Each structure stands twice: as C-alpha cells, then as structure tokens.
N, C-alpha and C positions, 0 to 999 in steps of 0.2 A: 500392442502386445503387453500382457501383464506378466509380472515376475512369476506368478503361480503357474503360468503356462510354460515357463522355461525350466523351473526348478522343482524336481521331485524330492521328497524327503530322503530317499535312498541315495541322492547325489550330494548329501551334506556330510562333511567329516569334521569332527571337532577334536581338539587336543592332539593335533598332528605334529609330530616331531620332524623338523626339516632344518638342517644346518645351514642351508643357503638357498638362493633363488632357484637354482637348477633342481635341487631336491624337492622344493615346494611344487615346481611345475611338473616334476615326475609323479608326484602324488596325485596331482590333478589329472595327468594323462592316464594313470592307472585307474582312477575312478571312472573317467570317461570310457575307458576300454571296457570295464566291467558293466557299466550301466547302459552304454549305447552300442555295444558290439563293435567297437573300433579297435584298431591296432594301437596299443599304447606307444610304441615307438614312432608311429606316424603322427600321433597326437602330439607327443613331446617335440618332435622335429618341427611341426607347424607352429607350436607355441614359441619355441626358441627362435625360429625364423622371424616371427613377428617381433619378439623382444629385441632382435638384432637391429630392427628398424627404429627402435626407440622404446624405452621402458613403458610398460603399462601400469606402473605405480603412479596412482593419481593423487596421492597425498593423504595425510592423516592416518597412515598405517594401512591404507587400502590399495589393492591392485585389481585390475580388471583385465587379466590376460584373455586373449581371444584368438580364434582362428576359423577359417572356412575349410571344411573337410569333405572329402568324398565319403559317401556311405550314410549321411544323415538325411532324413526326410523333412526335418523341421529344426528350428532353433532349440538348443538345449543348454542347460547351465549346470555348473558344479560349484559348490561353495565349500571353502576350506578355512578353518580357523586354526592358526598355528599356536603351539604351546608357547613359543618364544618368537618374537619378531626377527626377521632376517633382513639383511641389507639387500635392497631390491633396485637401487638406482632410481628411486621415486623422484618426482618433480620437486618435492620439498626436502629431499635427502633424509627423510625419516624412514626407519625400518618398517616393514610390512608384516602384519599378522592376519589380516582379513583379505581373502582372495575370492573373487566371484568370477569364475571363468565362463566365457560364452563360446559356444560352438555353433556355427552356421553351416547349412549346406553350401556347397561350392558356389552356386549361382545366386544365393540369397543376399545380395549386397544391401538392398534397402532394409530388409528385416534385420540384418546384422547391425546396421547403423542405428536403427530405431531402438533395438534392444540394448546396445551399448549406451545410448543416451539415457534410457530408462534406468538401467542399473547404476550408472554414474550419478544420476540425479538423486536416486534413493540413498546411495551410500555417502552423499555429501552431508547428510543430516547427522550432526554430532551426537545427538541424543541416541539415535538409532545405532550408531557405531558402538557406543558404550554399552547399550543393551545387548548387542550381539556379542560383545566381549564377555559379558557377565552371564549370558544364557547358559543354563545347566545341561540342556539336552537338545537333540536334533529337532524335536517337535517345537520347542520354544524358538529356535532359530528360524525354522520354516515359518512359523506364525508371524514373527517379526518382519521377515522379508516379504510376506505375501498379504499382510493386513490390508484391509480395504482402502484406507486412505493412501497407502503407498502404491498399491497394485493397480489402482485406477489409471487408465491411460490419460495422458495429458490432453486437454481440450484443444 
C-alpha cells in the first residue's frame, strides 16, 4: 500500500494550534469525521484508547496515532502539522509536531500493520521531516509524503 492511497490532500492540516496531546488528537478526529463520514467522538475515543495502551509518539517530533474503526471501507490517513510541538509521551521524550494518523476498517489487521510500517519507515527520514516542517502549503506536504521514491511499496 502506498501513502498516496491513504492520504488525500483534503486530509492534511497545517499550522494547527493544539495545546496538548488530547487537543491534537481531537483535531485529527474532527478531520477524520469531516473527510470520512465518521463520528468525531468515536474517532477520538478510539485514538485515546490506543494511546492508553502506549504512546504512538515514535520519536524525532513524530507521532503515528492509529485506530481500527467501524464505518471505513479502506485504510485512510490524516496528516497534521502543529504550530508548536506538544508533550506527547514519545519514546524519546521529545515533543511532537508532526502527526500522521492511520485509520483502518475494523477487520483489516494486516493492512493496518503494513500501513503503520510504511508510514513509520517514511517518517524516520530526517531530511523528509525537516522538509515537512518547512513546507508552505498542503500541496507541498502531499507531494513530499507521496513522492515516488517514498511511496513505492517495499520489495
């Protein structure tokens, strides 16, 4: 699965103000609600439930919150860049400003895990993270996340 299959331009939000982790997740839930026809409260509850099991802050200012939800027919993504990093309880104890949320249909365990691996692998690239932080608009962020070299499935 390629990132371009997961992430539509309209599911990208830049310069988002969120004072803490819960507010950042609420922004993601609201975006998912608007874009995918889901209930924002259900999405937020699922994200918070997953976070209770362990932080999805993967380090270097990045988090990959995720949940399996009723009402989806395929994997979907939401990308949010915060105006100011928030304490997220990340593995490296660094605050988070880049969040790529993944949402899977309830029964799509294998696709969910493959997508998590793909997004995590892409966001481990330091140069890409810096470009995402500097990108001026949604089209630039979308292009960075879906460029051919990154989007190609692993062999």
